[in-house]
C-alpha positions as CSV (number, residue, x, y, z in Angstrom):
1,M,243.3,127.5,131.5
2,V,246.5,125.6,133.1
3,M,245.6,124.4,136.3
4,H,248.7,124.0,138.5
5,N,246.8,123.6,142.0
6,L,243.6,123.8,143.8
7,N,243.6,127.4,144.1
8,D,243.4,127.4,140.0
9,V,240.9,125.0,139.8
10,L,238.8,127.3,142.5
11,L,239.5,130.2,140.3
12,D,238.3,128.2,137.0
13,T,235.0,127.3,139.1
14,V,234.1,130.5,140.2
15,K,234.6,131.8,136.7
16,D,232.5,129.3,135.2
17,L,229.9,130.1,137.8
18,Y,230.3,133.5,137.3
19,H,229.1,133.2,133.1
20,A,226.3,130.7,134.3
21,E,225.0,133.4,136.9
22,K,224.9,136.2,134.4
23,Q,223.3,133.7,131.5
24,L,220.7,132.8,134.0
25,V,219.9,136.9,134.7
26,K,219.2,137.0,131.1
27,A,217.2,133.4,130.7
28,L,214.8,133.8,134.0
29,P,212.6,136.7,132.7
30,K,211.8,134.8,129.6
31,M,210.7,131.5,131.7
32,A,208.6,133.7,134.0
33,K,206.7,135.3,130.8
34,T,205.9,131.7,130.1
35,A,205.0,130.4,133.2
36,N,201.2,129.8,133.2
37,S,201.0,129.5,137.1
38,D,201.1,132.6,138.9
39,Q,202.9,130.7,141.8
40,L,205.4,129.5,139.1
41,R,206.0,132.7,137.6
42,A,206.4,134.5,141.3
43,A,208.6,131.8,142.0
44,I,210.6,132.2,138.8
45,Q,210.7,136.4,139.5
46,E,211.8,135.7,143.0
47,H,214.7,133.3,142.0
48,L,215.7,135.8,139.2
49,D,216.1,138.4,142.2
50,V,218.2,135.9,144.1
51,T,220.5,135.0,141.0
52,E,221.1,138.9,140.7
53,G,222.2,138.5,144.4
54,H,224.6,135.2,143.7
55,V,226.4,137.4,140.6
56,R,227.0,140.3,143.4
57,R,228.1,137.7,145.8
58,L,230.6,136.1,142.8
59,E,231.8,139.4,142.1
60,E,232.8,139.8,146.1
61,I,234.6,136.4,145.7
62,F,236.7,137.9,142.9
63,S,237.1,140.6,145.1
64,E,238.6,138.4,147.8
65,M,240.5,136.5,145.6
66,N,242.2,140.0,144.2
67,M,240.8,139.4,140.7
68,K,238.5,141.5,138.3
69,P,234.9,139.6,137.7
70,K,235.5,137.8,134.7
71,G,233.4,134.7,133.6
72,K,234.5,131.7,131.5
73,T,232.1,130.1,128.8
74,C,230.1,127.9,131.0
75,R,228.9,125.3,128.2
76,G,226.8,123.0,130.9
77,M,224.8,126.2,131.7
78,L,224.3,127.0,128.3
79,G,223.1,123.7,127.1
80,I,220.5,124.0,129.8
81,I,219.4,127.2,128.9
82,E,219.1,125.8,125.1
83,E,216.8,122.9,126.4
84,E,214.8,125.9,128.2
85,R,214.3,127.9,124.9
86,E,213.1,124.8,123.5
87,V,210.4,124.5,125.9
88,I,209.3,128.3,125.8
89,D,209.3,127.8,122.3
90,E,206.9,124.8,122.2
91,H,204.1,126.8,124.8
92,R,202.0,128.0,122.3
93,K,201.1,124.9,120.9
94,S,201.1,123.0,124.3
95,N,198.7,122.6,127.1
96,P,199.7,125.1,129.9
97,A,200.2,122.9,132.8
98,A,202.3,121.0,130.8
99,I,204.6,123.7,129.9
100,D,204.5,124.8,133.6
101,A,206.1,121.3,134.5
102,A,208.4,121.1,131.7
103,L,209.7,124.7,133.0
104,I,209.8,123.3,136.5
105,A,212.2,120.3,135.2
106,A,214.1,122.8,133.2
107,A,214.6,125.0,136.3
108,Q,215.3,122.2,138.5
109,K,218.3,120.9,136.1
110,V,219.7,124.6,136.5
111,E,219.5,124.3,140.4
112,H,221.0,120.7,140.7
113,Y,224.3,122.0,138.1
114,E,224.6,125.1,140.5
115,I,224.3,122.9,143.6
116,A,226.9,120.5,142.4
117,T,229.3,123.2,141.3
118,Y,228.8,125.5,144.1
119,G,229.2,122.7,146.7
120,S,232.7,121.7,144.7
121,A,233.8,125.2,144.8
122,R,233.1,125.8,148.6
123,T,234.9,122.2,149.5
124,F,238.0,123.9,147.3
125,A,237.6,127.0,149.3
126,Q,237.5,125.4,152.5
127,T,240.4,123.0,151.9
128,L,242.3,126.2,150.8
129,G,241.4,128.0,153.9
130,F,239.8,130.6,152.6
131,N,237.1,130.8,155.1
132,R,235.2,133.9,154.0
133,I,234.9,132.8,150.3
134,A,233.7,129.4,151.7
135,E,231.1,130.8,153.7
136,L,229.6,133.2,150.6
137,L,229.7,129.8,148.5
138,Q,227.9,128.3,150.9
139,E,225.1,131.0,151.4
140,T,224.3,130.7,147.4
141,L,224.6,126.9,147.9
142,D,221.8,126.8,150.3
143,E,219.7,129.4,148.6
144,E,219.8,127.2,145.4
145,K,219.1,124.0,147.4
146,E,215.9,126.2,149.2
147,T,214.8,127.0,145.3
148,D,215.1,123.5,144.1
149,K,212.9,122.4,147.5
150,K,210.5,125.1,146.3
151,L,210.1,123.8,142.7
152,T,209.7,120.3,143.6
153,D,206.9,121.3,146.4
154,L,205.2,123.7,143.7
155,A,205.6,120.7,141.3
156,E,204.2,118.0,143.8
157,R,201.3,120.6,145.2
158,E,200.1,122.1,141.9
159,V,201.4,121.7,138.5
160,N,202.2,118.0,138.0
161,A,198.7,117.0,139.0
162,E,197.4,119.7,136.6
163,A,199.4,118.5,133.7
164,R,198.6,115.0,134.5
165,I,195.0,115.5,133.5
166,G,196.3,117.8,130.6
167,D,193.9,117.6,127.7
168,A,191.9,114.4,128.5
169,E,190.3,114.0,124.8
170,E,193.8,114.9,123.0
171,V,195.6,111.9,125.2
172,E,192.4,109.5,124.5
173,E,193.2,109.7,120.6
174,E,196.8,109.4,120.7
175,F,196.3,106.3,122.9
176,I,194.2,104.8,120.7
177,E,196.5,105.8,117.7
178,R,199.4,104.0,119.4
179,R,197.4,101.1,120.1
180,T,196.0,100.6,116.8
181,Y,199.5,101.4,115.4
182,A,201.0,98.3,117.8
183,S,198.3,95.8,117.0
184,S,198.6,96.5,113.1
185,S,202.9,96.1,113.7
186,G,202.5,93.3,116.0
187,S,200.5,91.3,113.8
188,G,202.8,92.0,110.8
189,R,205.6,90.8,113.0
190,S,204.2,87.7,113.6
191,S,203.0,86.7,110.2
192,R,206.6,87.2,109.4
193,R,208.2,84.7,112.1
194,R,205.8,82.2,110.8
């Protein structure tokens, strides 16, 4: 899309957000299913409901702009969702608490991407004097920030501590292997220097 002015930039951003939110509606149920913590599963499910509201709000924004809802491929969100899929694919082999910590990190990448994009779009709308559109974007921005805060609280209160403990025997074995490897590698290097 050729951008001639800030209105074009706003429209392009709204199309990007529309595609991003639609992709999230598809991805969040898989994340919820993978989550081990009941609280994390509930938080992801709650955010799915909120995200469906974001889609409807963007459709209202399109209506305010006298446009039909149409997305533009959001490559940023597709990349983040692909990272989430990698975490989901690893869940059968991994410590459940570690997977939950990774899911929270992936979800927060989504939130931070959306916070940046919704914030920019809101500022564009304000600059253009599109007060209703700015209000709608601000509502979503506030919800994204609240979700990010909830995820941080859940990680700090529960998930990270559980993931830190992990499988103690496995962690100890890995540490010993690394230390043994470092010792043997280090001695080889020092003998070459002489």
